Each structure stands twice: as C-alpha cells, then as structure tokens.
N, CA, C and O atoms as a CHARMM CRD file, in Angstrom:
* protein
*
  216
    1    1 MET  N    -62.41300 178.66200 193.11400 PROA 1      0.00000
    2    1 MET  CA   -61.65100 177.44500 193.30900 PROA 1      0.00000
    3    1 MET  C    -60.84100 177.47300 194.60400 PROA 1      0.00000
    4    1 MET  O    -60.29200 176.44900 195.01000 PROA 1      0.00000
    5    2 ALA  N    -60.76300 178.61900 195.24500 PROA 2      0.00000
    6    2 ALA  CA   -59.93100 178.73000 196.43500 PROA 2      0.00000
    7    2 ALA  C    -60.38000 177.78100 197.53900 PROA 2      0.00000
    8    2 ALA  O    -59.56400 177.35400 198.35500 PROA 2      0.00000
    9    3 GLY  N    -61.66400 177.44800 197.57500 PROA 3      0.00000
   10    3 GLY  CA   -62.16500 176.55200 198.59700 PROA 3      0.00000
   11    3 GLY  C    -61.93100 175.08500 198.29200 PROA 3      0.00000
   12    3 GLY  O    -62.21900 174.22600 199.12500 PROA 3      0.00000
   13    4 TYR  N    -61.41600 174.78600 197.11300 PROA 4      0.00000
   14    4 TYR  CA   -61.22900 173.40600 196.68900 PROA 4      0.00000
   15    4 TYR  C    -59.82100 173.19300 196.13500 PROA 4      0.00000
   16    4 TYR  O    -59.65600 172.99700 194.93100 PROA 4      0.00000
   17    5 PRO  N    -58.80800 173.22800 196.99500 PROA 5      0.00000
   18    5 PRO  CA   -57.42200 173.16300 196.51800 PROA 5      0.00000
   19    5 PRO  C    -57.04200 171.82200 195.89400 PROA 5      0.00000
   20    5 PRO  O    -56.01000 171.73100 195.22900 PROA 5      0.00000
   21    6 PHE  N    -57.83200 170.80400 196.08800 PROA 6      0.00000
   22    6 PHE  CA   -57.51100 169.47000 195.58900 PROA 6      0.00000
   23    6 PHE  C    -58.09400 169.18400 194.21000 PROA 6      0.00000
   24    6 PHE  O    -57.83000 168.12000 193.65000 PROA 6      0.00000
   25    7 LEU  N    -58.87200 170.09200 193.65200 PROA 7      0.00000
   26    7 LEU  CA   -59.55900 169.81100 192.39100 PROA 7      0.00000
   27    7 LEU  C    -58.61000 169.54000 191.23100 PROA 7      0.00000
   28    7 LEU  O    -58.92000 168.71700 190.37000 PROA 7      0.00000
   29    8 HSD  N    -57.46200 170.20900 191.18500 PROA 8      0.00000
   30    8 HSD  CA   -56.52700 169.95900 190.09700 PROA 8      0.00000
   31    8 HSD  C    -56.02400 168.51800 190.14900 PROA 8      0.00000
   32    8 HSD  O    -55.86500 167.87400 189.11200 PROA 8      0.00000
   33    9 SER  N    -55.77700 168.02000 191.34800 PROA 9      0.00000
   34    9 SER  CA   -55.32100 166.63200 191.49800 PROA 9      0.00000
   35    9 SER  C    -56.40500 165.65100 191.08100 PROA 9      0.00000
   36    9 SER  O    -56.12600 164.65500 190.41300 PROA 9      0.00000
   37   10 VAL  N    -57.64200 165.93400 191.47500 PROA 10     0.00000
   38   10 VAL  CA   -58.76100 165.06800 191.10300 PROA 10     0.00000
   39   10 VAL  C    -58.92400 165.05800 189.58700 PROA 10     0.00000
   40   10 VAL  O    -59.13800 164.00100 188.99500 PROA 10     0.00000
   41   11 ALA  N    -58.82800 166.20900 188.96500 PROA 11     0.00000
   42   11 ALA  CA   -58.95400 166.29400 187.51400 PROA 11     0.00000
   43   11 ALA  C    -57.82200 165.54400 186.81600 PROA 11     0.00000
   44   11 ALA  O    -58.04600 164.89100 185.79700 PROA 11     0.00000
   45   12 ALA  N    -56.61300 165.63500 187.36000 PROA 12     0.00000
   46   12 ALA  CA   -55.47500 164.92600 186.75800 PROA 12     0.00000
   47   12 ALA  C    -55.68000 163.42000 186.82200 PROA 12     0.00000
   48   12 ALA  O    -55.43100 162.71700 185.84200 PROA 12     0.00000
   49   13 VAL  N    -56.13100 162.92200 187.96300 PROA 13     0.00000
   50   13 VAL  CA   -56.36900 161.48600 188.09900 PROA 13     0.00000
   51   13 VAL  C    -57.51400 161.04200 187.19000 PROA 13     0.00000
   52   13 VAL  O    -57.43000 159.98900 186.55700 PROA 13     0.00000
   53   14 ALA  N    -58.57400 161.83300 187.12200 PROA 14     0.00000
   54   14 ALA  CA   -59.69400 161.49900 186.24000 PROA 14     0.00000
   55   14 ALA  C    -59.23400 161.43800 184.78400 PROA 14     0.00000
   56   14 ALA  O    -59.65300 160.55300 184.03800 PROA 14     0.00000
   57   15 GLY  N    -58.38200 162.36500 184.38100 PROA 15     0.00000
   58   15 GLY  CA   -57.85500 162.35300 183.01700 PROA 15     0.00000
   59   15 GLY  C    -56.99800 161.13300 182.74500 PROA 15     0.00000
   60   15 GLY  O    -57.05000 160.56300 181.65600 PROA 15     0.00000
   61   16 GLN  N    -56.21200 160.73400 183.72400 PROA 16     0.00000
   62   16 GLN  CA   -55.37400 159.53900 183.56000 PROA 16     0.00000
   63   16 GLN  C    -56.23600 158.29500 183.42700 PROA 16     0.00000
   64   16 GLN  O    -55.96000 157.43900 182.58600 PROA 16     0.00000
   65   17 LEU  N    -57.27400 158.18300 184.24200 PROA 17     0.00000
   66   17 LEU  CA   -58.17000 157.03100 184.15300 PROA 17     0.00000
   67   17 LEU  C    -58.91500 157.01300 182.81600 PROA 17     0.00000
   68   17 LEU  O    -59.09600 155.95400 182.21400 PROA 17     0.00000
   69   18 ALA  N    -59.33900 158.17800 182.36200 PROA 18     0.00000
   70   18 ALA  CA   -60.00800 158.25000 181.05500 PROA 18     0.00000
   71   18 ALA  C    -59.05200 157.81300 179.95100 PROA 18     0.00000
   72   18 ALA  O    -59.46200 157.15300 178.99600 PROA 18     0.00000
   73   19 GLY  N    -57.78800 158.17900 180.08000 PROA 19     0.00000
   74   19 GLY  CA   -56.79000 157.76300 179.09200 PROA 19     0.00000
   75   19 GLY  C    -56.60700 156.25600 179.07100 PROA 19     0.00000
   76   19 GLY  O    -56.46100 155.65700 178.00600 PROA 19     0.00000
   77   20 VAL  N    -56.61400 155.64400 180.24500 PROA 20     0.00000
   78   20 VAL  CA   -56.48300 154.18500 180.32000 PROA 20     0.00000
   79   20 VAL  C    -57.67800 153.50800 179.66100 PROA 20     0.00000
   80   20 VAL  O    -57.52200 152.52000 178.94400 PROA 20     0.00000
   81   21 ILE  N    -58.86000 154.03700 179.90600 PROA 21     0.00000
   82   21 ILE  CA   -60.08300 153.42100 179.39500 PROA 21     0.00000
   83   21 ILE  C    -60.24300 153.64300 177.89200 PROA 21     0.00000
   84   21 ILE  O    -60.56400 152.70900 177.15700 PROA 21     0.00000
   85   22 HSD  N    -60.02000 154.87100 177.43500 PROA 22     0.00000
   86   22 HSD  CA   -60.32900 155.23000 176.04900 PROA 22     0.00000
   87   22 HSD  C    -59.11000 155.26500 175.12600 PROA 22     0.00000
   88   22 HSD  O    -59.26300 155.21400 173.90600 PROA 22     0.00000
   89   23 GLY  N    -57.91800 155.35000 175.68400 PROA 23     0.00000
   90   23 GLY  CA   -56.71100 155.36800 174.86200 PROA 23     0.00000
   91   23 GLY  C    -56.56600 156.64400 174.05500 PROA 23     0.00000
   92   23 GLY  O    -57.33200 157.59600 174.20500 PROA 23     0.00000
   93   24 GLU  N    -55.56800 156.63300 173.20200 PROA 24     0.00000
   94   24 GLU  CA   -55.24900 157.80500 172.38200 PROA 24     0.00000
   95   24 GLU  C    -56.40300 158.21100 171.47300 PROA 24     0.00000
   96   24 GLU  O    -56.61300 159.39900 171.22900 PROA 24     0.00000
   97   25 THR  N    -57.14500 157.23600 170.97400 PROA 25     0.00000
   98   25 THR  CA   -58.23800 157.54700 170.05100 PROA 25     0.00000
   99   25 THR  C    -59.39900 158.25800 170.74000 PROA 25     0.00000
  100   25 THR  O    -60.27500 158.80300 170.06900 PROA 25     0.00000
  101   26 GLY  N    -59.41300 158.25700 172.07300 PROA 26     0.00000
  102   26 GLY  CA   -60.46500 158.95100 172.80200 PROA 26     0.00000
  103   26 GLY  C    -60.22600 160.44000 172.94000 PROA 26     0.00000
  104   26 GLY  O    -61.08300 161.15800 173.45600 PROA 26     0.00000
  105   27 ILE  N    -59.07500 160.91800 172.48800 PROA 27     0.00000
  106   27 ILE  CA   -58.75500 162.34300 172.57500 PROA 27     0.00000
  107   27 ILE  C    -59.06700 162.99600 171.23200 PROA 27     0.00000
  108   27 ILE  O    -58.51400 162.59400 170.20900 PROA 27     0.00000
  109   28 PRO  N    -59.94100 163.99300 171.22100 PROA 28     0.00000
  110   28 PRO  CA   -60.23300 164.67900 169.95700 PROA 28     0.00000
  111   28 PRO  C    -58.95400 165.30500 169.37200 PROA 28     0.00000
  112   28 PRO  O    -58.18200 165.92300 170.10500 PROA 28     0.00000
  113   29 PRO  N    -58.73000 165.15100 168.07900 PROA 29     0.00000
  114   29 PRO  CA   -57.50600 165.68700 167.45400 PROA 29     0.00000
  115   29 PRO  C    -57.30100 167.18100 167.69400 PROA 29     0.00000
  116   29 PRO  O    -56.16200 167.62900 167.82700 PROA 29     0.00000
  117   30 GLU  N    -58.38100 167.95700 167.75200 PROA 30     0.00000
  118   30 GLU  CA   -58.21900 169.39600 167.96700 PROA 30     0.00000
  119   30 GLU  C    -57.70200 169.69300 169.37400 PROA 30     0.00000
  120   30 GLU  O    -57.08700 170.73800 169.58800 PROA 30     0.00000
  121   31 TRP  N    -57.93300 168.81000 170.32700 PROA 31     0.00000
  122   31 TRP  CA   -57.36000 168.98100 171.66600 PROA 31     0.00000
  123   31 TRP  C    -55.87000 168.70000 171.62800 PROA 31     0.00000
  124   31 TRP  O    -55.07800 169.42400 172.23100 PROA 31     0.00000
  125   32 ILE  N    -55.49400 167.65600 170.92600 PROA 32     0.00000
  126   32 ILE  CA   -54.07900 167.28400 170.83500 PROA 32     0.00000
  127   32 ILE  C    -53.27000 168.41300 170.21400 PROA 32     0.00000
  128   32 ILE  O    -52.15500 168.69900 170.65000 PROA 32     0.00000
  129   33 ASP  N    -53.83000 169.05100 169.20000 PROA 33     0.00000
  130   33 ASP  CA   -53.13200 170.14200 168.52100 PROA 33     0.00000
  131   33 ASP  C    -52.88200 171.33900 169.43800 PROA 33     0.00000
  132   33 ASP  O    -51.98700 172.14000 169.17100 PROA 33     0.00000
  133   34 ARG  N    -53.65700 171.47100 170.50900 PROA 34     0.00000
  134   34 ARG  CA   -53.53800 172.62600 171.39700 PROA 34     0.00000
  135   34 ARG  C    -52.65400 172.37400 172.61600 PROA 34     0.00000
  136   34 ARG  O    -52.43300 173.28900 173.41000 PROA 34     0.00000
  137   35 VAL  N    -52.14800 171.16600 172.77800 PROA 35     0.00000
  138   35 VAL  CA   -51.33200 170.83700 173.95400 PROA 35     0.00000
  139   35 VAL  C    -49.95900 171.48900 173.83600 PROA 35     0.00000
  140   35 VAL  O    -49.28800 171.38000 172.81000 PROA 35     0.00000
  141   36 ALA  N    -49.55700 172.16900 174.91100 PROA 36     0.00000
  142   36 ALA  CA   -48.22100 172.75500 174.93900 PROA 36     0.00000
  143   36 ALA  C    -47.18600 171.63800 174.87600 PROA 36     0.00000
  144   36 ALA  O    -47.32500 170.63000 175.56900 PROA 36     0.00000
  145   37 TRP  N    -46.17700 171.80000 174.07400 PROA 37     0.00000
  146   37 TRP  CA   -45.11300 170.80800 173.87800 PROA 37     0.00000
  147   37 TRP  C    -45.68200 169.47600 173.39600 PROA 37     0.00000
  148   37 TRP  O    -45.11600 168.41800 173.66900 PROA 37     0.00000
  149   38 GLY  N    -46.79500 169.53200 172.68200 PROA 38     0.00000
  150   38 GLY  CA   -47.48600 168.31600 172.25900 PROA 38     0.00000
  151   38 GLY  C    -46.61100 167.33300 171.51300 PROA 38     0.00000
  152   38 GLY  O    -46.61800 166.14300 171.83000 PROA 38     0.00000
  153   39 GLN  N    -45.85800 167.79700 170.52900 PROA 39     0.00000
  154   39 GLN  CA   -45.02200 166.88300 169.74600 PROA 39     0.00000
  155   39 GLN  C    -43.93500 166.26200 170.61000 PROA 39     0.00000
  156   39 GLN  O    -43.62700 165.07900 170.46200 PROA 39     0.00000
  157   40 ALA  N    -43.35800 167.03800 171.50100 PROA 40     0.00000
  158   40 ALA  CA   -42.32200 166.51000 172.39800 PROA 40     0.00000
  159   40 ALA  C    -42.90600 165.43700 173.32200 PROA 40     0.00000
  160   40 ALA  O    -42.25300 164.43300 173.60600 PROA 40     0.00000
  161   41 ILE  N    -44.12300 165.65400 173.78100 PROA 41     0.00000
  162   41 ILE  CA   -44.78100 164.66800 174.64900 PROA 41     0.00000
  163   41 ILE  C    -45.04800 163.38000 173.87600 PROA 41     0.00000
  164   41 ILE  O    -44.79400 162.28900 174.38600 PROA 41     0.00000
  165   42 TRP  N    -45.56200 163.49900 172.64400 PROA 42     0.00000
  166   42 TRP  CA   -45.83100 162.29200 171.83500 PROA 42     0.00000
  167   42 TRP  C    -44.53600 161.55500 171.52900 PROA 42     0.00000
  168   42 TRP  O    -44.49700 160.32600 171.57600 PROA 42     0.00000
  169   43 ASP  N    -43.47600 162.29500 171.21700 PROA 43     0.00000
  170   43 ASP  CA   -42.18200 161.65700 170.93800 PROA 43     0.00000
  171   43 ASP  C    -41.67100 160.90400 172.15800 PROA 43     0.00000
  172   43 ASP  O    -41.17200 159.78600 172.03400 PROA 43     0.00000
  173   44 ARG  N    -41.79200 161.50300 173.32000 PROA 44     0.00000
  174   44 ARG  CA   -41.33900 160.85300 174.55400 PROA 44     0.00000
  175   44 ARG  C    -42.17000 159.60700 174.84300 PROA 44     0.00000
  176   44 ARG  O    -41.63200 158.57300 175.23900 PROA 44     0.00000
  177   45 ALA  N    -43.47800 159.70900 174.64500 PROA 45     0.00000
  178   45 ALA  CA   -44.35600 158.54900 174.87300 PROA 45     0.00000
  179   45 ALA  C    -43.99600 157.40900 173.92500 PROA 45     0.00000
  180   45 ALA  O    -43.94300 156.25000 174.33600 PROA 45     0.00000
  181   46 ASP  N    -43.74900 157.73800 172.66300 PROA 46     0.00000
  182   46 ASP  CA   -43.34300 156.70800 171.69500 PROA 46     0.00000
  183   46 ASP  C    -42.04000 156.04200 172.11600 PROA 46     0.00000
  184   46 ASP  O    -41.89500 154.82400 172.01700 PROA 46     0.00000
  185   47 ARG  N    -41.09900 156.84800 172.58500 PROA 47     0.00000
  186   47 ARG  CA   -39.79600 156.30200 173.01900 PROA 47     0.00000
  187   47 ARG  C    -39.95900 155.39200 174.23400 PROA 47     0.00000
  188   47 ARG  O    -39.35000 154.32300 174.29300 PROA 47     0.00000
  189   48 LEU  N    -40.77300 155.80500 175.20100 PROA 48     0.00000
  190   48 LEU  CA   -41.02400 154.97500 176.36700 PROA 48     0.00000
  191   48 LEU  C    -41.68200 153.64900 175.97100 PROA 48     0.00000
  192   48 LEU  O    -41.36000 152.59700 176.52400 PROA 48     0.00000
  193   49 PHE  N    -42.59600 153.71100 175.01700 PROA 49     0.00000
  194   49 PHE  CA   -43.23900 152.48500 174.54700 PROA 49     0.00000
  195   49 PHE  C    -42.22300 151.56200 173.88400 PROA 49     0.00000
  196   49 PHE  O    -42.24900 150.35100 174.10100 PROA 49     0.00000
  197   50 GLU  N    -41.33000 152.12600 173.07900 PROA 50     0.00000
  198   50 GLU  CA   -40.28200 151.33000 172.43400 PROA 50     0.00000
  199   50 GLU  C    -39.36900 150.68100 173.47100 PROA 50     0.00000
  200   50 GLU  O    -38.98700 149.52100 173.31800 PROA 50     0.00000
  201   51 LEU  N    -39.02000 151.41100 174.51500 PROA 51     0.00000
  202   51 LEU  CA   -38.16100 150.86300 175.56700 PROA 51     0.00000
  203   51 LEU  C    -38.85600 149.72600 176.31700 PROA 51     0.00000
  204   51 LEU  O    -38.21000 148.77700 176.76100 PROA 51     0.00000
  205   52 GLN  N    -40.15300 149.83200 176.45000 PROA 52     0.00000
  206   52 GLN  CA   -40.92100 148.78800 177.13500 PROA 52     0.00000
  207   52 GLN  C    -40.84500 147.48500 176.33700 PROA 52     0.00000
  208   52 GLN  O    -40.78500 146.39800 176.91200 PROA 52     0.00000
  209   53 LEU  N    -40.84700 147.60300 175.02300 PROA 53     0.00000
  210   53 LEU  CA   -40.83400 146.41900 174.15900 PROA 53     0.00000
  211   53 LEU  C    -39.44800 145.80200 174.04000 PROA 53     0.00000
  212   53 LEU  O    -39.32300 144.64400 173.64100 PROA 53     0.00000
  213   54 ALA  N    -38.40800 146.55100 174.37700 PROA 54     0.00000
  214   54 ALA  CA   -37.03300 146.06600 174.22900 PROA 54     0.00000
  215   54 ALA  C    -36.67100 145.02700 175.26500 PROA 54     0.00000
  216   54 ALA  O    -35.54700 144.52500 175.26900 PROA 54     0.00000
C-alpha cells in the first residue's frame, strides 16, 4: 500500500456513497457488531437525526 497513499481516502468516500445509496439496512448486522465504539456512534447518529427534525 505504500505506493498508494490515497487509497484510505478513496475507500472512505466509497463507503460514504454506499451508505447514501443503501442506507443502514445495507450494512450486514455482523459488521455493525464489530465496529469499534459502535453503540456510541449509533447513539450520536440518532441524536443528530433528532436535532435535524427539531
């Protein structure tokens, strides 16, 4: 990977676009269970969504 320092950025953008297209249901549950700080991330996302609706 040393020859391709931008790949992490490309992968991050690709993941964000996939999230926009497929939404939460497009993520396999076993992947969600393995995310570091997963519950904290979901809680923060829920809070941001609530603030958007306010």
